[in-house]
N, C-alpha and C positions, 0 to 999 in steps of 0.2 A: 371783744375782739380776743383779750386775753383768755376768757374762759373757754372761749372756744376753742384756742390752740392748746390752751391745757387738756380739753375734753379730746383732741386729735391725738396728740401725744402720747395720752394714755390708752386709748383705744389702738394704736400703733405700737404699741406695747405690749397690750394683751394679746393682739394677733401672733406679734412675735415668737411671745412666750410658747404658743401654740403652734406655731411653725416648728420652732425646735422641740417641742415635746414628739410632733408627729415623726420630724426626721430621726430623732433619736429614736421613737416605736420602730422605724421602718429600718434603719441601721441593723439593731438588736434582732429583729425579726430576721432580716438575710444573714446574719452572722449564728442563727439557730440554723435554719435551713439548709447551709451549706456544712455545717457540723454533722448536722442531723444525714446528709447524705454521702459524707467521708464514714458515718460509723455504720452505715448500710453496707458500702463499698469492701469497705474491712470485715464482717460482719458475714459477708457473702464467701469472702476468703475464707473463715473459716470452716464454712459449710463446704466449702469444695476440698479442703484438705479432709476432713472427716469422711468425706465420701472415698475418699481413696483407701480406706482400711479394709476394703476387700481385696485390695491391689499389693500387700505387702504381708511380710510372713507376721512382723510383732506389730501388734495394735498400738504398743505404746510410742514409737517413735512418730505415729499419727497424731497423737493425743500431745507429745512436746512440741510439736510443729505447731498445732492447734494452742498450746498455752502461751507461746511467744507472739502469736498475732493476738489473743485474748489482752496482753500487756497491752500492747498498742491501740488496742479499743479504748480501757480503761482511760489511757491517756486524752483520748477523744472526749469519752464524759466528762473528764476533771475540766477540760475546754469549758465545754457545754453548760457545765454544773454551775458556771462563774453567771451565766446569761439566766439562768432558771432558780435564782432566787427566791423564798418568801412566794407573793402572788404570781410571780412571772413564771412559777411552774405551771399553774393552770392558764394565765395569759398566751402562755407559748405552746401551751401542749398538742395542739395542731399542727404546730410546725416541727416537734419534736418526736414525736410519736412514731414516724416509719421508720428511723433508724433505731428506735427503742426496741420496736416491734422484730424488726430483722435481728437485733441484737438475742432477743429471747428465742427466737427462731433457732439461732443458733447453738446457742447454751442449750438449748430443749434437745434438740439433735444430738449434741454431745452427754446429756444425761441419759438420754435411750439405749446410745452406745454401749456407754460403761456400765449402766444399772439397771436398763430395760425398766425403767420407770417415767412416768411424765414429771417432770421437774415443775415444782411448786412455785407459788409468789415469793414464798420467804426464802427459796434457795436462788432466786433471779435476786433479791436484794441483798442477798450474803454473797453473790458472787459481782456485785456492783458495790459491796462498799470497801472501805479503806480507811485507813488511820489517819487523824486530821493531827495537828503539830500536836495535839495536847496527849495523844494516844486515845483517844476515842475513837473507834470504827464505827462509822455511818455510810448509807448509800450516799453514791454520787449525785445521782436524780433520784426524784420520786417513782415510783410505779403503780398506775391507777389499776381497778381491778378490769376497765377497759382495755388498757395496753398489755397487760398480762393475759386475759381471753384473744383478744386478736395477734398476738404473739405467737401463742401456744395451736393457733387456729393455723398456722403458716406450716406449721410440722408435718403435716401427712404428705405434703408432695414429697418434701427430702427424705421421710420413712420408707415412701414410694420409692426413689430412686436408689436408695440402699437397695430395697427391695430384688429391685431389677439387677442390680450389680452382683447381689449373692445367687440369683439365679443361676448368673452367667458362670459361678464356682461350683455348683451345684449344693450350695449350702440350704438345704431343706429347713434346719432349725433356725436359721437366721430367717427365713421366710415367713415360717410358722411364729416365730416373735414378733414380725413387723403386723402380721396379721392380726394377733391377739392384742394388742397395743393399740393400731388402728379401729378398732371392733370396742374398745372400752372406751377412746376416745368420742367416738359416735355417739355411743349411749350417754357421755357426760354432755355433750356439748346438746343432745336433743334435751336433757334434763333441764340442763340451763336455759334453753331457748323457751321451753313451755314456762318459765317463771319470770324470766325478763328480758329486757330488750336493748340488744348491744349493737351499736351502728356499723354497719358494713360483715355484719356476722353471716349475713344471708348467702352472700358471696362467697364468702372463705367453706361454707358449709358444701358448697357443689364442688368443691376441689378437693373436701375432704371427702363425701359419696364417690366422686371418680377414683380417686387414689385409693380407695377401699375395694370398689369394684376391681379393679386393674390388679391389686394384691390379692383378692379372692381367685380370680381365673389363676394368676402365678401359682396360688398355691395349689388348687385344685389341679392343675395341670400335671404338676410335678409328682404329687401325689399318684396319680391315675399312671404316668410313665414309671414309675418306680413299682407299682404293682403290675405291670404289665411284666416290667425285667424280672420281677420274681415270680412270676408266672412261669414265662418263659424259663427263668431258671431251673424251676421245679419241672418242666417236663422235660429238658434236657438231662435231669439226673437221672427221673425216669427212664427214659430211654435206654442210658447207659446201663442201669441197672438192670435194666430187662436183658 
């Protein structure tokens, strides 16, 4: 009987440890999900701030506001980095990646507006890097190739929104920049898809195609209108001279 009681206690202790491990896992998973959602929300605010660039006289004021919000995002990444130490970085990647992708989209738009280039993975890691107490600068979280690719794949929609705003201001050069940028992205992603498989990329390519088509239509419409206006102006000048 004593042996049976001992066995029962051992089994109970074993299952109790399993329960505690599962509870700890679920709690940590929920913390990562919540923090990722907060990063997503704040990254969207950065995007909204950046899209105001066509409405202000000085782009510097827009970038200054975005920088303030970026510091708040980094605070959230500091918080989530505690949960993603070691093997947990891969264990909870599925829960953390939505916020990270949204962040990459935001700073990708920022880089496009400032430098007219596609942000690189190294630049993403650089923006995520802070100095630790020893003065060593390291990224707060790891960024997988899949995180980066899916993050920049969301960028075309925001570039298209910027393009539409630029049309309202009659900024022909901005629309042309958007068109060239999206065409280069399309070419690069097509090349990538021919050599590798990335989860959910197919869905995002559809958005890229739609954004590229809208931007092409907008650019062609602006070009035709400008051509017509120049033709009318030329005819008017000839009539006056006659």
